[in-house]
Backbone as JSON Lines, residues from 0, in Angstrom:
{"i":0,"aa":"X","n":[0.93,13.28,-59.04],"ca":[1.85,13.92,-57.94],"c":[0.95,14.99,-57.11]}
{"i":1,"aa":"X","n":[-0.31,15.05,-57.43],"ca":[-1.2,15.55,-56.61],"c":[-1.37,14.61,-55.29]}
{"i":2,"aa":"X","n":[-1.39,13.47,-55.12],"ca":[-1.28,12.56,-53.94],"c":[-0.39,12.68,-53.23]}
{"i":3,"aa":"X","n":[0.85,12.97,-53.7],"ca":[2.19,12.91,-52.82],"c":[2.05,14.11,-52.2]}
{"i":4,"aa":"X","n":[1.44,15.45,-52.74],"ca":[1.42,16.66,-52.28],"c":[0.41,16.46,-51.05]}
{"i":5,"aa":"X","n":[-0.72,15.74,-51.55],"ca":[-1.43,15.88,-50.25],"c":[-0.94,15.1,-49.07]}
{"i":6,"aa":"X","n":[-0.25,14.0,-49.26],"ca":[0.34,13.16,-48.45],"c":[1.27,14.19,-47.42]}
{"i":7,"aa":"X","n":[2.14,14.71,-48.22],"ca":[2.98,16.01,-47.51],"c":[2.27,16.94,-46.64]}
{"i":8,"aa":"X","n":[1.35,17.19,-47.07],"ca":[0.46,18.56,-46.56],"c":[-0.13,17.93,-45.26]}
{"i":9,"aa":"X","n":[-0.8,16.6,-45.29],"ca":[-1.6,15.98,-44.28],"c":[-0.47,15.66,-43.04]}
{"i":10,"aa":"X","n":[1.04,14.93,-43.44],"ca":[2.25,14.8,-42.57],"c":[2.27,15.78,-41.9]}
{"i":11,"aa":"X","n":[2.65,17.3,-42.53],"ca":[2.88,18.34,-41.91],"c":[1.89,18.58,-41.25]}
{"i":12,"aa":"X","n":[0.58,18.83,-41.38],"ca":[-0.42,19.24,-40.4],"c":[-0.47,18.35,-39.27]}
{"i":13,"aa":"X","n":[-0.27,16.87,-39.36],"ca":[-0.09,15.99,-38.04],"c":[1.1,16.56,-37.36]}
{"i":14,"aa":"X","n":[2.25,16.93,-37.71],"ca":[3.25,17.31,-37.03],"c":[2.98,18.41,-36.19]}
{"i":15,"aa":"X","n":[2.57,19.59,-37.05],"ca":[2.16,20.97,-36.25],"c":[1.28,20.36,-35.17]}
{"i":16,"aa":"X","n":[-0.05,19.76,-35.22],"ca":[-0.86,19.69,-34.55],"c":[-0.03,18.82,-33.12]}
{"i":17,"aa":"X","n":[0.34,18.11,-33.37],"ca":[1.34,16.88,-32.23],"c":[2.11,18.22,-31.58]}
{"i":18,"aa":"X","n":[2.96,19.01,-32.25],"ca":[4.0,20.04,-31.62],"c":[3.18,20.85,-30.93]}
{"i":19,"aa":"X","n":[2.1,21.52,-31.41],"ca":[1.42,22.53,-30.6],"c":[0.67,21.74,-29.23]}
{"i":20,"aa":"X","n":[0.19,20.5,-29.33],"ca":[-0.24,19.77,-28.11],"c":[1.02,19.59,-27.08]}
{"i":21,"aa":"X","n":[2.26,19.35,-27.51],"ca":[3.5,19.18,-26.91],"c":[3.97,20.48,-26.11]}
{"i":22,"aa":"X","n":[3.68,21.47,-26.95],"ca":[4.33,23.1,-26.32],"c":[3.27,23.29,-25.65]}
{"i":23,"aa":"X","n":[2.0,23.21,-25.76],"ca":[0.89,23.77,-24.88],"c":[0.64,22.95,-23.29]}
{"i":24,"aa":"X","n":[1.45,21.77,-23.03],"ca":[1.76,21.37,-22.06],"c":[2.72,21.45,-20.89]}
{"i":25,"aa":"X","n":[3.74,22.62,-21.77],"ca":[4.74,22.85,-21.3],"c":[4.66,24.06,-20.49]}
{"i":26,"aa":"X","n":[5.4,24.39,-19.55],"ca":[5.33,25.72,-18.46],"c":[6.11,26.86,-19.1]}
{"i":27,"aa":"X","n":[5.56,28.07,-18.82],"ca":[6.45,29.03,-19.54],"c":[7.71,29.28,-18.88]}
{"i":28,"aa":"X","n":[7.91,28.76,-17.56],"ca":[9.29,28.97,-16.84],"c":[10.26,27.86,-17.0]}
{"i":29,"aa":"X","n":[10.04,26.74,-17.86],"ca":[10.91,25.8,-17.91],"c":[10.59,24.65,-19.08]}
{"i":30,"aa":"X","n":[11.29,23.92,-19.18],"ca":[11.14,22.86,-20.1],"c":[10.32,21.58,-19.75]}
{"i":31,"aa":"X","n":[9.69,21.75,-18.41],"ca":[9.03,20.38,-17.96],"c":[7.38,20.75,-17.86]}
{"i":32,"aa":"X","n":[6.64,19.47,-18.09],"ca":[5.15,19.84,-18.03],"c":[4.79,20.28,-16.75]}
{"i":33,"aa":"X","n":[3.7,21.17,-16.95],"ca":[3.24,21.89,-15.88],"c":[2.64,20.61,-14.74]}
{"i":34,"aa":"X","n":[2.77,20.94,-13.63],"ca":[2.65,19.62,-12.57],"c":[1.4,20.37,-11.71]}
{"i":35,"aa":"X","n":[0.77,19.27,-11.24],"ca":[-0.4,19.48,-10.34],"c":[0.11,19.02,-8.83]}
{"i":36,"aa":"X","n":[0.12,19.55,-7.95],"ca":[0.8,18.77,-6.59],"c":[-0.24,17.81,-6.32]}
{"i":37,"aa":"X","n":[-1.52,17.64,-6.73],"ca":[-2.23,16.63,-6.2],"c":[-1.88,15.24,-7.14]}
{"i":38,"aa":"X","n":[-1.25,15.39,-8.04],"ca":[-0.86,14.35,-9.12],"c":[0.42,14.21,-8.98]}
{"i":39,"aa":"X","n":[1.3,14.55,-8.08],"ca":[2.78,14.24,-7.77],"c":[2.72,12.83,-7.22]}
{"i":40,"aa":"X","n":[3.92,12.09,-7.6],"ca":[4.17,10.53,-6.94],"c":[3.71,10.68,-5.73]}
{"i":41,"aa":"X","n":[3.39,9.62,-4.84],"ca":[3.02,9.34,-3.57],"c":[4.28,9.61,-2.79]}
{"i":42,"aa":"X","n":[5.51,8.83,-3.44],"ca":[6.45,8.99,-2.38],"c":[7.0,10.35,-2.15]}
{"i":43,"aa":"X","n":[6.35,11.51,-2.98],"ca":[6.89,12.87,-2.35],"c":[5.95,13.18,-1.64]}
{"i":44,"aa":"X","n":[5.02,12.73,-1.31],"ca":[3.96,13.16,-0.22],"c":[4.17,12.28,1.1]}
{"i":45,"aa":"X","n":[5.04,11.82,1.53],"ca":[5.51,10.84,2.18],"c":[4.56,10.42,3.07]}
{"i":46,"aa":"X","n":[3.87,11.42,3.65],"ca":[2.95,11.05,4.8],"c":[1.82,11.94,4.57]}
{"i":47,"aa":"X","n":[0.58,11.55,5.08],"ca":[-0.89,11.99,4.54],"c":[-1.83,11.27,4.82]}
{"i":48,"aa":"X","n":[-3.02,11.95,4.64],"ca":[-4.3,11.18,4.85],"c":[-4.92,10.71,3.3]}
{"i":49,"aa":"X","n":[-5.38,9.6,3.24],"ca":[-5.77,8.99,2.13],"c":[-7.03,8.29,2.47]}
{"i":50,"aa":"X","n":[-7.94,8.17,1.28],"ca":[-9.14,7.4,1.58],"c":[-8.8,5.97,0.94]}
{"i":51,"aa":"X","n":[-9.21,4.81,1.64],"ca":[-9.12,3.55,1.41],"c":[-10.03,3.33,0.33]}
{"i":52,"aa":"X","n":[-9.57,2.59,-0.5],"ca":[-10.59,1.99,-1.73],"c":[-11.19,0.78,-1.33]}
{"i":53,"aa":"X","n":[-9.96,-0.37,-1.24],"ca":[-10.43,-1.64,-0.47],"c":[-9.46,-2.24,-0.11]}
{"i":54,"aa":"X","n":[-9.7,-3.16,0.65],"ca":[-8.57,-4.04,0.86],"c":[-8.38,-5.28,0.21]}
{"i":55,"aa":"X","n":[-7.17,-5.61,0.11],"ca":[-6.32,-6.81,-0.77],"c":[-6.64,-8.21,0.28]}
{"i":56,"aa":"X","n":[-5.85,-7.73,1.06],"ca":[-5.74,-8.96,2.27],"c":[-5.52,-8.49,3.71]}
{"i":57,"aa":"X","n":[-5.25,-9.32,4.6],"ca":[-5.08,-8.9,5.79],"c":[-3.72,-7.71,6.07]}
{"i":58,"aa":"X","n":[-3.2,-7.77,5.21],"ca":[-1.94,-6.41,5.4],"c":[-1.77,-5.62,4.13]}
{"i":59,"aa":"X","n":[-2.88,-5.49,3.31],"ca":[-2.46,-4.89,1.83],"c":[-3.95,-4.34,1.6]}
{"i":60,"aa":"X","n":[-3.94,-2.93,1.25],"ca":[-5.11,-2.18,0.89],"c":[-4.48,-1.48,-0.28]}
{"i":61,"aa":"X","n":[-5.71,-0.61,-1.03],"ca":[-5.37,-0.08,-2.49],"c":[-6.07,1.34,-1.81]}
{"i":62,"aa":"X","n":[-5.38,2.43,-2.24],"ca":[-5.8,3.87,-2.03],"c":[-6.84,4.08,-2.65]}
{"i":63,"aa":"X","n":[-7.78,5.06,-2.42],"ca":[-9.11,5.59,-3.59],"c":[-8.35,6.99,-3.81]}
{"i":64,"aa":"X","n":[-7.62,7.02,-4.37],"ca":[-7.19,8.7,-4.89],"c":[-6.52,8.8,-6.29]}
{"i":65,"aa":"X","n":[-7.14,7.56,-6.94],"ca":[-6.68,7.49,-8.48],"c":[-5.64,7.07,-9.15]}
{"i":66,"aa":"X","n":[-4.94,6.9,-7.87],"ca":[-3.46,6.15,-8.52],"c":[-3.47,4.55,-8.27]}
{"i":67,"aa":"X","n":[-4.39,4.04,-7.73],"ca":[-4.17,2.66,-7.46],"c":[-3.06,2.1,-6.96]}
{"i":68,"aa":"X","n":[-2.6,2.98,-5.94],"ca":[-1.37,2.53,-5.44],"c":[-1.66,1.47,-3.98]}
{"i":69,"aa":"X","n":[-1.0,0.47,-3.99],"ca":[-1.04,-0.54,-3.29],"c":[-0.27,-0.27,-1.76]}
{"i":70,"aa":"X","n":[-0.97,-0.48,-0.48],"ca":[-0.16,-0.04,0.53],"c":[0.16,-1.56,1.6]}
{"i":71,"aa":"X","n":[1.32,-1.51,1.9],"ca":[1.77,-2.85,2.84],"c":[1.7,-2.19,3.93]}
{"i":72,"aa":"X","n":[0.93,-2.8,5.11],"ca":[0.96,-2.09,6.42],"c":[2.43,-2.61,7.14]}
{"i":73,"aa":"X","n":[3.18,-1.91,7.36],"ca":[4.49,-2.05,8.12],"c":[4.31,-2.89,9.33]}
{"i":74,"aa":"X","n":[5.29,-3.68,9.23],"ca":[5.39,-4.38,10.59],"c":[4.54,-5.45,11.09]}
{"i":75,"aa":"X","n":[3.69,-5.82,10.0],"ca":[2.84,-7.17,10.56],"c":[2.86,-7.83,9.1]}
{"i":76,"aa":"X","n":[2.52,-9.07,9.28],"ca":[2.07,-10.15,8.05],"c":[1.16,-11.03,8.67]}
{"i":77,"aa":"X","n":[0.3,-11.28,7.64],"ca":[-1.17,-12.04,8.09],"c":[-0.79,-13.26,7.11]}
{"i":78,"aa":"X","n":[-1.72,-14.31,7.55],"ca":[-1.8,-15.16,6.79],"c":[-2.29,-15.31,5.28]}
{"i":79,"aa":"X","n":[-1.94,-15.78,4.24],"ca":[-2.15,-15.76,2.78],"c":[-3.3,-16.19,2.52]}
{"i":80,"aa":"X","n":[-3.87,-15.0,1.74],"ca":[-5.42,-15.48,0.82],"c":[-5.17,-15.36,-0.48]}
{"i":81,"aa":"X","n":[-4.54,-14.58,-0.99],"ca":[-4.17,-14.28,-2.51],"c":[-3.13,-14.76,-3.22]}
{"i":82,"aa":"X","n":[-2.41,-15.46,-2.74],"ca":[-1.09,-16.18,-3.37],"c":[-1.78,-17.25,-4.03]}
{"i":83,"aa":"X","n":[-1.8,-17.32,-5.62],"ca":[-2.05,-18.34,-6.55],"c":[-1.56,-19.35,-6.26]}
{"i":84,"aa":"X","n":[-0.4,-19.41,-5.85],"ca":[0.37,-20.81,-5.67],"c":[0.38,-21.4,-4.24]}
{"i":85,"aa":"X","n":[-0.53,-21.23,-3.55],"ca":[-0.78,-21.58,-2.25],"c":[-2.12,-21.74,-1.94]}
{"i":86,"aa":"X","n":[-2.62,-22.78,-0.94],"ca":[-3.91,-22.46,-0.73],"c":[-4.19,-21.59,0.61]}
{"i":87,"aa":"X","n":[-5.36,-21.25,0.72],"ca":[-5.45,-20.08,1.65],"c":[-4.96,-20.5,2.85]}
{"i":88,"aa":"X","n":[-4.18,-19.73,3.68],"ca":[-3.58,-20.04,5.16],"c":[-4.64,-19.85,6.45]}
{"i":89,"aa":"X","n":[-4.34,-20.71,7.19],"ca":[-5.21,-20.77,8.35],"c":[-5.41,-19.5,8.98]}
{"i":90,"aa":"X","n":[-6.54,-18.61,8.94],"ca":[-6.85,-17.41,9.62],"c":[-6.76,-16.12,8.45]}
{"i":91,"aa":"X","n":[-6.32,-16.61,7.35],"ca":[-6.44,-15.55,6.41],"c":[-7.4,-14.68,6.1]}
{"i":92,"aa":"X","n":[-8.42,-15.54,5.92],"ca":[-9.86,-15.05,5.89],"c":[-10.06,-14.36,6.88]}
{"i":93,"aa":"X","n":[-10.19,-14.66,8.0],"ca":[-10.58,-13.9,9.17],"c":[-9.37,-12.29,9.43]}
{"i":94,"aa":"X","n":[-8.39,-12.72,9.21],"ca":[-7.29,-11.23,9.01],"c":[-7.92,-10.34,8.02]}
{"i":95,"aa":"X","n":[-8.19,-10.76,6.64],"ca":[-8.63,-9.99,5.55],"c":[-9.87,-9.34,6.1]}
{"i":96,"aa":"X","n":[-10.85,-9.88,6.75],"ca":[-12.17,-9.48,7.36],"c":[-11.81,-8.31,8.26]}
{"i":97,"aa":"X","n":[-10.92,-8.47,9.14],"ca":[-10.61,-7.55,10.2],"c":[-9.96,-6.27,9.6]}
{"i":98,"aa":"X","n":[-9.31,-6.7,8.53],"ca":[-8.6,-5.43,8.04],"c":[-9.74,-4.51,7.31]}
{"i":99,"aa":"X","n":[-10.37,-5.36,6.6],"ca":[-11.53,-4.57,5.69],"c":[-12.5,-3.83,6.89]}
{"i":100,"aa":"X","n":[-12.65,-4.66,7.77],"ca":[-13.78,-4.06,8.87],"c":[-13.14,-2.4,9.33]}
{"i":101,"aa":"X","n":[-12.09,-2.72,9.88],"ca":[-11.26,-1.55,10.37],"c":[-10.79,-0.2,9.19]}
{"i":102,"aa":"X","n":[-10.69,-0.37,8.08],"ca":[-10.25,0.55,7.16],"c":[-10.86,0.75,6.16]}
{"i":103,"aa":"X","n":[-11.81,-0.1,5.36],"ca":[-12.29,0.3,3.94],"c":[-13.27,1.27,4.09]}
{"i":104,"aa":"X","n":[-13.3,1.77,2.97],"ca":[-13.82,3.17,2.81],"c":[-13.58,4.42,3.67]}
{"i":105,"aa":"X","n":[-12.76,4.02,4.61],"ca":[-12.45,5.03,5.49],"c":[-11.04,5.79,5.09]}
{"i":106,"aa":"X","n":[-10.8,7.17,5.61],"ca":[-9.64,8.12,5.51],"c":[-8.6,7.14,6.67]}
{"i":107,"aa":"X","n":[-7.53,7.0,6.15],"ca":[-6.29,6.58,7.12],"c":[-4.87,7.71,6.65]}
{"i":108,"aa":"X","n":[-4.37,7.84,7.95],"ca":[-3.12,8.43,7.53],"c":[-1.95,7.5,7.77]}
{"i":109,"aa":"X","n":[-1.08,7.62,6.69],"ca":[0.11,7.02,6.06],"c":[1.13,7.5,6.83]}
{"i":110,"aa":"X","n":[2.01,6.69,7.62],"ca":[3.16,7.39,8.33],"c":[4.53,6.76,7.9]}
{"i":111,"aa":"X","n":[5.37,7.11,7.02],"ca":[6.71,6.36,7.13],"c":[7.69,6.23,8.1]}
{"i":112,"aa":"X","n":[8.49,5.33,7.82],"ca":[9.51,4.97,9.09],"c":[10.82,5.16,8.23]}
{"i":113,"aa":"X","n":[11.91,5.96,8.7],"ca":[13.37,6.34,8.26],"c":[13.84,5.07,7.87]}
{"i":114,"aa":"X","n":[13.49,4.05,8.78],"ca":[14.63,2.78,8.51],"c":[13.98,2.06,7.31]}
{"i":115,"aa":"X","n":[12.89,2.37,6.79],"ca":[12.42,1.21,6.06],"c":[12.58,2.07,4.21]}
{"i":116,"aa":"X","n":[12.22,1.24,3.32],"ca":[12.21,1.58,2.08],"c":[11.06,2.11,1.74]}
{"i":117,"aa":"X","n":[10.74,3.0,0.86],"ca":[9.28,3.22,0.52],"c":[8.65,1.92,-0.14]}
{"i":118,"aa":"X","n":[8.96,1.18,-0.69],"ca":[8.42,0.07,-1.37],"c":[8.82,-1.15,-1.13]}
{"i":119,"aa":"X","n":[8.28,-2.1,-0.98],"ca":[8.63,-3.6,-0.88],"c":[8.61,-4.29,-2.15]}
{"i":120,"aa":"X","n":[9.57,-5.62,-2.18],"ca":[9.79,-6.02,-3.46],"c":[8.55,-6.14,-4.37]}
{"i":121,"aa":"X","n":[7.57,-5.86,-4.01],"ca":[6.32,-6.53,-4.99],"c":[5.73,-4.92,-5.49]}
{"i":122,"aa":"X","n":[6.39,-3.68,-5.13],"ca":[6.05,-2.52,-5.36],"c":[5.22,-1.79,-4.91]}
{"i":123,"aa":"X","n":[4.61,-2.36,-3.6],"ca":[3.79,-1.8,-2.58],"c":[4.32,-0.92,-1.58]}
{"i":124,"aa":"X","n":[3.57,0.43,-1.73],"ca":[3.99,1.42,-0.54],"c":[3.98,0.63,0.97]}
{"i":125,"aa":"X","n":[5.34,0.92,1.53],"ca":[5.19,0.27,3.02],"c":[5.01,1.5,3.91]}
{"i":126,"aa":"X","n":[4.05,1.68,4.91],"ca":[3.79,2.57,5.71],"c":[3.04,2.09,7.08]}
{"i":127,"aa":"X","n":[3.15,3.03,8.07],"ca":[2.52,2.62,9.31],"c":[0.93,3.13,8.66]}
{"i":128,"aa":"X","n":[-0.11,2.58,9.18],"ca":[-1.7,2.99,9.11],"c":[-2.3,3.41,10.32]}
{"i":129,"aa":"X","n":[-2.49,4.74,10.23],"ca":[-3.11,5.37,11.35],"c":[-4.71,5.37,11.34]}
{"i":130,"aa":"X","n":[-5.63,4.98,12.18],"ca":[-7.04,5.35,12.06],"c":[-7.01,7.08,12.3]}
{"i":131,"aa":"X","n":[-8.29,7.85,12.32],"ca":[-8.5,9.14,12.56],"c":[-8.46,9.5,14.05]}
{"i":132,"aa":"X","n":[-8.62,8.45,14.78],"ca":[-8.53,8.56,16.14],"c":[-7.11,8.32,16.86]}
{"i":133,"aa":"X","n":[-5.94,8.02,15.99],"ca":[-4.56,7.56,16.34],"c":[-4.34,6.3,16.36]}
{"i":134,"aa":"X","n":[-5.36,5.3,16.36],"ca":[-5.15,4.07,16.33],"c":[-4.06,3.58,15.58]}
{"i":135,"aa":"X","n":[-2.96,2.69,16.0],"ca":[-1.91,2.02,14.81],"c":[-2.74,0.69,14.54]}
{"i":136,"aa":"X","n":[-3.03,0.83,13.19],"ca":[-3.87,-0.16,12.51],"c":[-3.04,-1.64,12.95]}
{"i":137,"aa":"X","n":[-1.57,-1.63,12.42],"ca":[-0.73,-2.91,12.67],"c":[-0.54,-3.14,14.08]}
{"i":138,"aa":"X","n":[-0.56,-2.37,14.97],"ca":[-0.49,-2.6,16.35],"c":[-1.9,-3.5,16.53]}
{"i":139,"aa":"X","n":[-2.85,-2.69,16.44],"ca":[-4.33,-3.35,16.72],"c":[-4.33,-4.73,16.0]}
{"i":140,"aa":"X","n":[-4.05,-4.85,15.27],"ca":[-4.15,-6.11,14.17],"c":[-3.36,-7.47,14.86]}
{"i":141,"aa":"X","n":[-2.13,-7.05,15.23],"ca":[-1.16,-7.92,16.09],"c":[-1.68,-8.27,17.85]}
{"i":142,"aa":"X","n":[-2.18,-7.0,18.26],"ca":[-2.87,-7.07,19.61],"c":[-3.84,-8.02,19.83]}
{"i":143,"aa":"X","n":[-4.72,-8.1,18.49],"ca":[-6.26,-8.88,18.54],"c":[-5.98,-10.12,18.05]}
{"i":144,"aa":"X","n":[-4.99,-10.57,17.69],"ca":[-4.28,-11.96,17.04],"c":[-4.71,-12.21,15.4]}
{"i":145,"aa":"X","n":[-4.97,-11.13,14.94],"ca":[-5.16,-11.5,13.25],"c":[-3.73,-11.32,12.34]}
{"i":146,"aa":"X","n":[-2.74,-10.91,13.11],"ca":[-1.7,-10.62,12.64],"c":[-0.33,-11.12,13.33]}
{"i":147,"aa":"X","n":[0.85,-11.1,12.68],"ca":[1.95,-11.36,13.4],"c":[2.98,-10.23,13.02]}
{"i":148,"aa":"X","n":[4.18,-10.13,13.95],"ca":[5.07,-9.23,13.95],"c":[6.0,-9.72,12.79]}
{"i":149,"aa":"X","n":[6.36,-8.54,11.56],"ca":[6.99,-9.11,10.73],"c":[8.06,-7.88,10.26]}
{"i":150,"aa":"X","n":[9.27,-8.67,9.95],"ca":[10.26,-7.34,9.88],"c":[10.81,-7.38,8.26]}
{"i":151,"aa":"X","n":[10.8,-6.49,7.5],"ca":[11.11,-6.38,6.39],"c":[12.48,-5.9,6.43]}
{"i":152,"aa":"X","n":[13.17,-6.95,6.14],"ca":[14.85,-6.3,5.76],"c":[15.73,-5.52,6.95]}
{"i":153,"aa":"X","n":[15.05,-4.63,7.47],"ca":[15.73,-3.8,8.61],"c":[14.78,-3.69,9.76]}
{"i":154,"aa":"X","n":[15.56,-3.24,10.94],"ca":[14.86,-2.79,11.99],"c":[13.77,-1.54,11.7]}
{"i":155,"aa":"X","n":[12.74,-1.51,12.33],"ca":[11.83,-0.41,12.08],"c":[11.62,0.17,13.49]}
{"i":156,"aa":"X","n":[11.15,1.34,13.55],"ca":[10.8,2.42,14.96],"c":[9.94,1.36,15.84]}
{"i":157,"aa":"X","n":[9.0,1.06,15.31],"ca":[7.92,0.61,16.37],"c":[7.97,-0.97,16.44]}
{"i":158,"aa":"X","n":[9.05,-1.87,16.26],"ca":[9.36,-2.85,16.2],"c":[9.23,-3.69,17.55]}
{"i":159,"aa":"X","n":[9.72,-2.93,18.69],"ca":[9.61,-3.65,19.98],"c":[7.87,-3.45,20.42]}
{"i":160,"aa":"X","n":[7.45,-2.41,20.37],"ca":[6.16,-2.6,20.68],"c":[5.16,-3.62,19.97]}
{"i":161,"aa":"X","n":[5.58,-3.78,18.57],"ca":[4.57,-4.97,17.78],"c":[5.29,-6.02,18.28]}
{"i":162,"aa":"X","n":[6.5,-6.57,18.94],"ca":[6.82,-7.94,19.22],"c":[6.15,-7.98,20.55]}
{"i":163,"aa":"X","n":[6.13,-7.12,21.55],"ca":[5.47,-7.14,22.66],"c":[3.9,-7.54,22.55]}
{"i":164,"aa":"X","n":[3.52,-6.74,21.55],"ca":[1.93,-7.14,21.35],"c":[1.61,-8.53,21.12]}
{"i":165,"aa":"X","n":[2.62,-9.18,20.02],"ca":[2.57,-10.41,19.57],"c":[2.8,-11.21,20.53]}
{"i":166,"aa":"X","n":[3.67,-11.12,21.63],"ca":[3.9,-11.83,22.73],"c":[2.45,-11.92,23.75]}
{"i":167,"aa":"X","n":[1.64,-10.9,24.04],"ca":[0.57,-10.44,24.65],"c":[-0.48,-11.3,23.91]}
{"i":168,"aa":"X","n":[-0.65,-11.1,22.79],"ca":[-1.66,-11.89,21.92],"c":[-1.31,-13.59,21.93]}
{"i":169,"aa":"X","n":[-0.32,-13.92,22.01],"ca":[0.19,-15.4,22.07],"c":[-0.16,-15.65,23.46]}
{"i":170,"aa":"X","n":[0.32,-15.14,24.61],"ca":[0.14,-15.79,25.68],"c":[-1.52,-15.67,25.8]}
{"i":171,"aa":"X","n":[-2.09,-14.39,25.56],"ca":[-3.88,-14.65,25.76],"c":[-4.25,-15.35,25.08]}
{"i":172,"aa":"X","n":[-3.77,-15.99,24.04],"ca":[-4.32,-16.86,23.01],"c":[-5.72,-16.27,22.12]}
{"i":173,"aa":"X","n":[-5.24,-15.2,21.74],"ca":[-5.97,-14.24,20.67],"c":[-5.99,-14.75,19.36]}
{"i":174,"aa":"X","n":[-6.82,-14.96,18.75],"ca":[-7.05,-14.89,17.09],"c":[-6.36,-16.08,16.87]}
{"i":175,"aa":"X","n":[-5.24,-16.16,15.83],"ca":[-4.91,-17.11,15.45],"c":[-3.65,-17.83,16.33]}
{"i":176,"aa":"X","n":[-3.68,-17.35,17.6],"ca":[-2.92,-18.09,18.44],"c":[-4.01,-18.91,19.35]}
{"i":177,"aa":"X","n":[-5.29,-18.97,19.53],"ca":[-6.1,-19.56,20.14],"c":[-5.89,-21.06,20.04]}
{"i":178,"aa":"X","n":[-6.08,-21.64,21.15],"ca":[-5.88,-23.24,21.02],"c":[-6.68,-23.74,19.81]}
{"i":179,"aa":"X","n":[-6.06,-24.57,18.78],"ca":[-6.8,-25.21,17.94],"c":[-7.12,-24.38,16.97]}
{"i":180,"aa":"X","n":[-6.96,-23.17,16.75],"ca":[-7.06,-21.98,15.86],"c":[-6.31,-22.63,14.46]}
{"i":181,"aa":"X","n":[-4.95,-22.61,14.44],"ca":[-4.12,-22.83,13.45],"c":[-3.19,-24.3,13.87]}
{"i":182,"aa":"X","n":[-3.08,-25.12,13.0],"ca":[-2.5,-26.36,13.29],"c":[-1.26,-26.55,12.34]}
{"i":183,"aa":"X","n":[-0.17,-25.99,12.27],"ca":[0.72,-25.98,13.15],"c":[0.4,-24.23,13.46]}
{"i":184,"aa":"X","n":[0.86,-23.8,14.43],"ca":[0.64,-22.46,14.84],"c":[1.61,-21.32,13.99]}
{"i":185,"aa":"X","n":[1.37,-20.17,13.81],"ca":[2.3,-19.44,12.63],"c":[3.56,-19.49,13.53]}
{"i":186,"aa":"X","n":[4.61,-19.06,12.53],"ca":[6.02,-19.37,12.93],"c":[6.55,-18.27,13.99]}
{"i":187,"aa":"X","n":[7.54,-18.47,14.86],"ca":[7.97,-17.55,15.69],"c":[8.89,-16.63,14.7]}
{"i":188,"aa":"X","n":[8.85,-15.08,14.91],"ca":[9.49,-14.43,14.14],"c":[10.37,-13.37,14.79]}
{"i":189,"aa":"X","n":[11.29,-13.89,15.31],"ca":[12.28,-13.08,16.17],"c":[13.82,-13.53,16.11]}
C-alpha cells in the first residue's frame, strides 16, 4: 500500500509542477502565453530589415534571426543547383555565387508585394530583397544575367521592369545569355 501511495503522491507532484509551469507562461490579462514582439511570426512583420545567414542557391537564402526562415527572391528564377532529382543546371553555380557575394552576412530589407502570397509552395517567404543602398537584388541579378524573370502564379508590381531588364541582359548577351554560356539558352518566360 505504501508503494501505491508513493506513486499517487509522485503523480500529484508532477501534475502540480506541470500546471505551475503552464500558468507561469500565461499573461495576467488573458488566456494566451506572453509574447515577445521579436518572436512573432515573420508574416506579422511583413517588411523589415534582417540579417542574411547564408545563401542556398541563386534565388533562395536563409535569415540569420533564429527562425531559419527561407526566403525566395520575388520575381526571379535561377538555374537549379540543389534539386536532388536534377543535375546542376548551366550557370547555376555562377548565379549562387553572385547572390552569395551580394547578400551573405549582410542586412537586407524584405519588401512584400500585395499581389503575391506570403509563401511559395515550398514554404519559403516570397519577398523583394533590397540592399542597404536601395538596390533591388532581384533586378540586379536579372540585369547582370544571373537570373531570369519569373512570375509565380500572378502578376507582381515590378514585373514590367524585371522583364525589361531580362531583355536588356539578353540583348547585351550578359551572363547566362552570353553566346555559348548555356546550350540551350534559358527558356523565354513571357
